[in-house]
Biopython code that builds the backbone (N, CA, C, O; Angstrom):
import numpy as np
from Bio.PDB.StructureBuilder import StructureBuilder

atoms = [
    (1, "MET", "N", (0.805, -1.194, 0.000)),
    (1, "MET", "CA", (0.000, 0.000, 0.000)),
    (1, "MET", "C", (0.855, 1.269, 0.000)),
    (1, "MET", "O", (0.489, 2.254, -0.641)),
    (2, "VAL", "N", (1.957, 1.261, 0.689)),
    (2, "VAL", "CA", (2.806, 2.445, 0.769)),
    (2, "VAL", "C", (3.374, 2.783, -0.607)),
    (2, "VAL", "O", (3.366, 3.943, -1.017)),
    (3, "ILE", "N", (3.862, 1.780, -1.310)),
    (3, "ILE", "CA", (4.439, 2.041, -2.629)),
    (3, "ILE", "C", (3.358, 2.523, -3.594)),
    (3, "ILE", "O", (3.626, 3.384, -4.433)),
    (4, "GLN", "N", (2.150, 1.987, -3.491)),
    (4, "GLN", "CA", (1.052, 2.464, -4.342)),
    (4, "GLN", "C", (0.784, 3.945, -4.076)),
    (4, "GLN", "O", (0.539, 4.707, -5.011)),
    (5, "GLY", "N", (0.827, 4.349, -2.830)),
    (5, "GLY", "CA", (0.644, 5.756, -2.486)),
    (5, "GLY", "C", (1.737, 6.637, -3.043)),
    (5, "GLY", "O", (1.472, 7.734, -3.535)),
    (6, "ARG", "N", (2.963, 6.160, -2.968)),
    (6, "ARG", "CA", (4.092, 6.916, -3.531)),
    (6, "ARG", "C", (3.938, 7.089, -5.040)),
    (6, "ARG", "O", (4.202, 8.162, -5.583)),
    (7, "ILE", "N", (3.511, 6.028, -5.702)),
    (7, "ILE", "CA", (3.301, 6.099, -7.153)),
    (7, "ILE", "C", (2.185, 7.090, -7.472)),
    (7, "ILE", "O", (2.307, 7.882, -8.406)),
    (8, "ALA", "N", (1.100, 7.049, -6.701)),
    (8, "ALA", "CA", (-0.024, 7.962, -6.934)),
    (8, "ALA", "C", (0.401, 9.416, -6.775)),
    (8, "ALA", "O", (0.034, 10.260, -7.592)),
    (9, "VAL", "N", (1.167, 9.717, -5.734)),
    (9, "VAL", "CA", (1.636, 11.090, -5.513)),
    (9, "VAL", "C", (2.577, 11.508, -6.636)),
    (9, "VAL", "O", (2.495, 12.633, -7.129)),
    (10, "ASP", "N", (3.463, 10.617, -7.039)),
    (10, "ASP", "CA", (4.387, 10.924, -8.137)),
    (10, "ASP", "C", (3.618, 11.251, -9.416)),
    (10, "ASP", "O", (3.947, 12.213, -10.111)),
    (11, "GLN", "N", (2.609, 10.464, -9.724)),
    (11, "GLN", "CA", (1.814, 10.705, -10.932)),
    (11, "GLN", "C", (1.069, 12.041, -10.835)),
    (11, "GLN", "O", (0.980, 12.779, -11.817)),
    (12, "ALA", "N", (0.541, 12.343, -9.658)),
    (12, "ALA", "CA", (-0.179, 13.609, -9.467)),
    (12, "ALA", "C", (0.758, 14.799, -9.655)),
    (12, "ALA", "O", (0.397, 15.782, -10.301)),
    (13, "VAL", "N", (1.949, 14.709, -9.095)),
    (13, "VAL", "CA", (2.929, 15.797, -9.244)),
    (13, "VAL", "C", (3.321, 15.947, -10.709)),
    (13, "VAL", "O", (3.426, 17.065, -11.214)),
    (14, "ARG", "N", (3.538, 14.829, -11.390)),
    (14, "ARG", "CA", (3.860, 14.883, -12.823)),
    (14, "ARG", "C", (2.750, 15.597, -13.597)),
    (14, "ARG", "O", (3.021, 16.438, -14.454)),
    (15, "ALA", "N", (1.508, 15.253, -13.286)),
    (15, "ALA", "CA", (0.379, 15.874, -13.990)),
    (15, "ALA", "C", (0.344, 17.382, -13.727)),
    (15, "ALA", "O", (0.143, 18.168, -14.653)),
    (16, "LEU", "N", (0.538, 17.782, -12.482)),
    (16, "LEU", "CA", (0.513, 19.203, -12.137)),
    (16, "LEU", "C", (1.670, 19.972, -12.763)),
    (16, "LEU", "O", (1.539, 21.154, -13.078)),
    (17, "GLU", "N", (2.794, 19.303, -12.941)),
    (17, "GLU", "CA", (3.963, 19.960, -13.541)),
    (17, "GLU", "C", (3.955, 19.873, -15.057)),
    (17, "GLU", "O", (4.866, 20.385, -15.709)),
    (18, "GLY", "N", (2.939, 19.230, -15.630)),
    (18, "GLY", "CA", (2.843, 19.115, -17.076)),
    (18, "GLY", "C", (3.833, 18.122, -17.673)),
    (18, "GLY", "O", (4.133, 18.179, -18.865)),
    (19, "LYS", "N", (4.334, 17.220, -16.848)),
    (19, "LYS", "CA", (5.286, 16.218, -17.328)),
    (19, "LYS", "C", (4.538, 14.998, -17.851)),
    (19, "LYS", "O", (3.346, 14.821, -17.600)),
    (20, "GLU", "N", (5.267, 14.165, -18.580)),
    (20, "GLU", "CA", (4.671, 12.951, -19.129)),
    (20, "GLU", "C", (4.318, 11.989, -17.996)),
    (20, "GLU", "O", (5.105, 11.774, -17.074)),
    (21, "LEU", "N", (3.111, 11.413, -18.087)),
    (21, "LEU", "CA", (2.681, 10.424, -17.101)),
    (21, "LEU", "C", (3.141, 9.041, -17.525)),
    (21, "LEU", "O", (3.237, 8.742, -18.716)),
    (22, "VAL", "N", (3.419, 8.211, -16.552)),
    (22, "VAL", "CA", (3.778, 6.824, -16.818)),
    (22, "VAL", "C", (2.472, 6.054, -16.990)),
    (22, "VAL", "O", (1.652, 6.004, -16.073)),
    (23, "LYS", "N", (2.276, 5.451, -18.171)),
    (23, "LYS", "CA", (0.990, 4.832, -18.474)),
    (23, "LYS", "C", (0.725, 3.545, -17.714)),
    (23, "LYS", "O", (-0.380, 3.352, -17.207)),
    (24, "HIS", "N", (1.693, 2.676, -17.623)),
    (24, "HIS", "CA", (1.502, 1.388, -16.950)),
    (24, "HIS", "C", (2.516, 1.282, -15.826)),
    (24, "HIS", "O", (3.659, 0.875, -16.033)),
    (25, "VAL", "N", (2.078, 1.656, -14.634)),
    (25, "VAL", "CA", (2.982, 1.655, -13.497)),
    (25, "VAL", "C", (2.275, 1.049, -12.290)),
    (25, "VAL", "O", (1.081, 1.264, -12.079)),
    (26, "GLY", "N", (3.008, 0.311, -11.528)),
    (26, "GLY", "CA", (2.456, -0.293, -10.323)),
    (26, "GLY", "C", (3.538, -1.066, -9.608)),
    (26, "GLY", "O", (4.576, -1.381, -10.191)),
    (27, "PRO", "N", (3.301, -1.370, -8.353)),
    (27, "PRO", "CA", (4.301, -2.112, -7.599)),
    (27, "PRO", "C", (4.316, -3.586, -8.004)),
    (27, "PRO", "O", (3.330, -4.117, -8.517)),
    (28, "LYS", "N", (5.435, -4.220, -7.767)),
    (28, "LYS", "CA", (5.527, -5.658, -7.983)),
    (28, "LYS", "C", (4.636, -6.335, -6.938)),
    (28, "LYS", "O", (4.727, -6.031, -5.749)),
    (29, "ILE", "N", (3.794, -7.235, -7.377)),
    (29, "ILE", "CA", (2.888, -7.938, -6.476)),
    (29, "ILE", "C", (3.552, -9.233, -6.013)),
    (29, "ILE", "O", (4.038, -10.018, -6.828)),
    (30, "PHE", "N", (3.566, -9.444, -4.727)),
    (30, "PHE", "CA", (4.132, -10.685, -4.179)),
    (30, "PHE", "C", (3.474, -10.977, -2.833)),
    (30, "PHE", "O", (2.885, -10.095, -2.208)),
    (31, "VAL", "N", (3.585, -12.195, -2.411)),
    (31, "VAL", "CA", (3.016, -12.627, -1.138)),
    (31, "VAL", "C", (4.095, -12.516, -0.062)),
    (31, "VAL", "O", (5.221, -12.980, -0.237)),
    (32, "VAL", "N", (3.727, -11.897, 1.038)),
    (32, "VAL", "CA", (4.626, -11.844, 2.188)),
    (32, "VAL", "C", (4.256, -13.020, 3.089)),
    (32, "VAL", "O", (3.108, -13.164, 3.509)),
    (33, "ASN", "N", (5.254, -13.854, 3.374)),
    (33, "ASN", "CA", (4.993, -15.016, 4.232)),
    (33, "ASN", "C", (6.183, -15.227, 5.167)),
    (33, "ASN", "O", (7.115, -14.424, 5.194)),
    (34, "GLY", "N", (6.138, -16.281, 5.906)),
    (34, "GLY", "CA", (7.191, -16.563, 6.871)),
    (34, "GLY", "C", (8.562, -16.742, 6.260)),
    (34, "GLY", "O", (9.575, -16.522, 6.924)),
    (35, "ASP", "N", (8.605, -17.144, 4.988)),
    (35, "ASP", "CA", (9.885, -17.362, 4.331)),
    (35, "ASP", "C", (10.583, -16.068, 3.916)),
    (35, "ASP", "O", (11.812, -16.024, 3.846)),
    (36, "ASN", "N", (9.811, -15.015, 3.640)),
    (36, "ASN", "CA", (10.440, -13.790, 3.131)),
    (36, "ASN", "C", (10.190, -12.554, 3.993)),
    (36, "ASN", "O", (10.655, -11.467, 3.649)),
    (37, "ILE", "N", (9.477, -12.694, 5.091)),
    (37, "ILE", "CA", (9.094, -11.538, 5.900)),
    (37, "ILE", "C", (10.303, -10.725, 6.380)),
    (37, "ILE", "O", (10.217, -9.503, 6.505)),
    (38, "ASP", "N", (11.413, -11.390, 6.646)),
    (38, "ASP", "CA", (12.590, -10.665, 7.134)),
    (38, "ASP", "C", (13.318, -9.891, 6.037)),
    (38, "ASP", "O", (14.126, -9.011, 6.333)),
    (39, "SER", "N", (13.040, -10.211, 4.780)),
    (39, "SER", "CA", (13.728, -9.518, 3.682)),
    (39, "SER", "C", (12.874, -8.419, 3.047)),
    (39, "SER", "O", (13.344, -7.714, 2.154)),
    (40, "VAL", "N", (11.636, -8.268, 3.493)),
    (40, "VAL", "CA", (10.741, -7.245, 2.938)),
    (40, "VAL", "C", (10.797, -6.011, 3.838)),
    (40, "VAL", "O", (10.480, -6.100, 5.024)),
    (41, "PRO", "N", (11.200, -4.854, 3.286)),
    (41, "PRO", "CA", (11.235, -3.636, 4.112)),
    (41, "PRO", "C", (9.830, -3.271, 4.597)),
    (41, "PRO", "O", (8.927, -3.043, 3.791)),
    (42, "GLN", "N", (9.654, -3.217, 5.904)),
    (42, "GLN", "CA", (8.344, -2.915, 6.477)),
    (42, "GLN", "C", (7.822, -1.561, 6.003)),
    (42, "GLN", "O", (6.615, -1.386, 5.842)),
    (43, "THR", "N", (8.720, -0.605, 5.779)),
    (43, "THR", "CA", (8.301, 0.733, 5.361)),
    (43, "THR", "C", (7.750, 0.746, 3.935)),
    (43, "THR", "O", (7.130, 1.728, 3.526)),
    (44, "ASP", "N", (7.964, -0.323, 3.176)),
    (44, "ASP", "CA", (7.419, -0.415, 1.821)),
    (44, "ASP", "C", (5.998, -0.985, 1.797)),
    (44, "ASP", "O", (5.271, -0.802, 0.821)),
    (45, "ILE", "N", (5.606, -1.672, 2.866)),
    (45, "ILE", "CA", (4.301, -2.332, 2.836)),
    (45, "ILE", "C", (3.335, -1.858, 3.913)),
    (45, "ILE", "O", (2.128, -2.072, 3.796)),
    (46, "LEU", "N", (3.847, -1.218, 4.962)),
    (46, "LEU", "CA", (2.988, -0.759, 6.050)),
    (46, "LEU", "C", (3.231, 0.722, 6.331)),
    (46, "LEU", "O", (4.361, 1.198, 6.217)),
    (47, "PRO", "N", (2.187, 1.444, 6.694)),
    (47, "PRO", "CA", (2.380, 2.862, 7.042)),
    (47, "PRO", "C", (3.160, 2.984, 8.353)),
    (47, "PRO", "O", (3.264, 2.015, 9.105)),
    (48, "PRO", "N", (3.704, 4.166, 8.627)),
    (48, "PRO", "CA", (4.431, 4.361, 9.883)),
    (48, "PRO", "C", (3.520, 4.138, 11.092)),
    (48, "PRO", "O", (2.313, 4.365, 11.022)),
    (49, "LYS", "N", (4.106, 3.697, 12.187)),
    (49, "LYS", "CA", (3.351, 3.482, 13.423)),
    (49, "LYS", "C", (2.657, 4.781, 13.820)),
    (49, "LYS", "O", (3.267, 5.850, 13.811)),
    (50, "GLY", "N", (1.392, 4.677, 14.163)),
    (50, "GLY", "CA", (0.628, 5.852, 14.577)),
    (50, "GLY", "C", (-0.029, 6.607, 13.437)),
    (50, "GLY", "O", (-0.737, 7.584, 13.679)),
    (51, "PHE", "N", (0.189, 6.177, 12.191)),
    (51, "PHE", "CA", (-0.410, 6.862, 11.047)),
    (51, "PHE", "C", (-1.929, 6.773, 11.119)),
    (51, "PHE", "O", (-2.483, 5.704, 11.375)),
    (52, "ARG", "N", (-2.588, 7.878, 10.897)),
    (52, "ARG", "CA", (-4.047, 7.940, 10.857)),
    (52, "ARG", "C", (-4.443, 8.787, 9.658)),
    (52, "ARG", "O", (-4.147, 9.982, 9.630)),
    (53, "PRO", "N", (-5.104, 8.198, 8.666)),
    (53, "PRO", "CA", (-5.517, 9.010, 7.526)),
    (53, "PRO", "C", (-6.612, 10.005, 7.944)),
    (53, "PRO", "O", (-7.409, 9.736, 8.842)),
    (54, "VAL", "N", (-6.625, 11.137, 7.280)),
    (54, "VAL", "CA", (-7.636, 12.165, 7.553)),
    (54, "VAL", "C", (-8.358, 12.426, 6.230)),
    (54, "VAL", "O", (-7.738, 12.758, 5.219)),
    (55, "PHE", "N", (-9.667, 12.269, 6.263)),
    (55, "PHE", "CA", (-10.485, 12.487, 5.063)),
    (55, "PHE", "C", (-11.429, 13.654, 5.325)),
    (55, "PHE", "O", (-11.919, 13.837, 6.440)),
    (56, "SER", "N", (-11.673, 14.438, 4.285)),
    (56, "SER", "CA", (-12.656, 15.512, 4.397)),
    (56, "SER", "C", (-13.334, 15.726, 3.057)),
    (56, "SER", "O", (-12.757, 15.481, 1.997)),
    (57, "VAL", "N", (-14.558, 16.184, 3.131)),
    (57, "VAL", "CA", (-15.330, 16.480, 1.922)),
    (57, "VAL", "C", (-15.899, 17.873, 2.091)),
    (57, "VAL", "O", (-16.567, 18.178, 3.079)),
    (58, "ASP", "N", (-15.622, 18.707, 1.111)),
    (58, "ASP", "CA", (-16.144, 20.091, 1.165)),
    (58, "ASP", "C", (-17.395, 20.215, 0.330)),
    (58, "ASP", "O", (-17.978, 21.296, 0.249)),
]
sb = StructureBuilder()
sb.init_structure("model")
sb.init_model(0)
sb.init_chain("A")
sb.init_seg("    ")
for serial, (resi, resn, name, xyz) in enumerate(atoms, 1):
    if name == "N":
        sb.init_residue(resn, " ", resi, " ")
    sb.init_atom(name, np.array(xyz, "f"), 0.0, 1.0, " ", f" {name:<3s}", serial, name[0])
structure = sb.get_structure()
């Protein structure tokens, strides 16, 4: 989820700056399990501790 958010923000900034958008972009999909959990950076798959999203509608 974190990498998807980074990609979304990058695409939004590109659009606002009038730069070319990447047409087919997304994170590599893989299963996190007991065999690979120690090699997957936690900051790439989970938000920081204490993170709380804030939503508003005007």
